[in-house]
N, C-alpha and C positions, 0 to 999 in steps of 0.2 A: 557750863559757864566758860566763857572765853577768858584767856589769861594773856592779855596783850601788854599790860602795863607792868614793868618790872619795878622793884623797890628802888626808891630814890632817897638819898639822904635828906633829912628835914632841912628846910630853908633853901634848897636848890630847886629852882623852877625848871621844869622839863617840858619841852615841846610835845604836844599831844602826838600820838603815833599816827602815821599816815595810813590811809586805807590800804596801801600796798602791803603793810605789815599784817593786816587782817587777812588779806588774800593768801599770804604765805604762811599763816599760822598753822601749826600741825593739827589742831583740833577743830576741823571745819564743821563737824557735826554739831558741836555746842554752839558755834556761831550761827549755824542755820536754825537751831532751836531758839536761840535768842531773837533772831530776825523774825521767825514765825510768831513768837510771842509779841514782838513789837508791831508787826503788820496787822495782826488780828484777822478780821474777815478777808477772805480771798488771798491768803498769804502766798498760795502757789504761784500766782502770776508774778509776784515780786521776788520769790525765791528763784524762779527761772531766770530773771534778770541778774540776780546775784550770781547764779551759776555761770552765766555767760561772762560776767565780769571776772569771776574767779579763774575761769579757764582761758581768758584772753591775756595776751601780753600787755604790758603797760601802754604801748602805742595803740594797740587795738582797743583798750579800755577807753582811751580818749576819744576814739571815733565811734564807739558803740552808741547806736540809737535804737530806740524802741518806739512803739506807737501806742498812744493812749487815746482811744476814742472818747472816753468821758471828758478828758481835758479839751479835746478839739471841739466837741459839741456843747459841753457844759462850762467851758471857760474856767474861771477861777473857782467855781463851786467845788470841784474835786479837791483842790488844794486845801480849802477850808474844811471839807469833810474829812480829809486825811491829816488834819492838824498841822498843816504846813502854812501857817498864816502869813509869814513873810512872802513866800512865793505867791500866794493868792493875792496879796496886796500889790506885789510887783506886776502881776498879770492884769490887775485893774488899772494901774497908773501908767505902765509902760506904753500901751497902745495910745493912751491919751497924749502922753509926752511926745511920742514919735509922730503922731498925727499933727500935733501942733508944730513940731520942728520940720517935718519932711512931707507933710501932706498925707497921702493914703498909705504910707509905709507901715503904719501902726497895725494894719489888718493882718500882717504876716506873723505877728507875735504869737497868736494862738497856735499856729502850725509849729513854730519853734518850740513852744512850751509843750505841745503834745508829743514832739519827738524826744524830749528829754525828761519828761515828768517821772516816768518809772525809775529811771537811773537816779534822778535827784532824790526820789523817795528811798531807794535802797541806800544811797549815801547818807541820807538823813538818819536812817535806822542804824547804820554803822557808826555814825557819830554818837548816837545815844548808847550804843554798846560800849564804845570807848569811854564815855562819861560814866557808865555803870562800873566799868573796870577801875577808873580813877577814884570813884567813890568807895570802892571795895565792896560793892554789893554782891551778895550771894544768896542762893536759895529763894525763899519767899519774898524777901526784900527786893531782890533783883527782878523777879517776875512782876511784882507789883509796880516797880519803877518803869519797866519797859512797857507794861500794859497802859499805864497812865500817860507815858510820853508818846506812845504810838496809838495804833488802832484807829478808830473813827470817832467823829463827833457829829452825831445826828443834828443837834441844835445848830451848830456852826454851819453844817452843810445845808440845812433847810433855810436858815437865815440868808446865807449867800445865794442860794437858789432863788429865793424871793427877790433879792436885789437884782440878780441877773435877769429874772423874768420881767421885772419892772423896767430895767434898762432896755431890754429887747422890745417891750411894748412901747416904750417912749420913742425908740427909733422907728418903729413901724408907723406910729401915729404921726 
């Protein structure tokens, strides 16, 4: 278990720890275990991104980009599959808004999202680890929380895929 949050006197609000605190935490193995629990299937791909972020300087972290083919080809369906519903909704509406405001500029959003999706997912996992620390979860409670918060949602992915397929068919017709 990672121990990022220190004890704070009751009644005092404390700003959540920054991701940089996680990257400099002494017990990186427990953080990786928490992340693997959160990521669920195919955790290795996201743990590699975490390792790149961990080994990078803060300036390099800001510039780090990875590539996600499922996001590029499947658009918002990957975000719904990975339970990142807000990002999925943003990928649905951002191209529409940009196309309305600037014409064909909305088409580039899938490229941008594909370049940052894995990093956003790692950051999302880190935010859930911070939340588990703040809640004081340990042992089976922590594992259960991280598995429920992360992993994949087949129903959401299939539903989003059907919507995506319908939208593509609509464009073709």
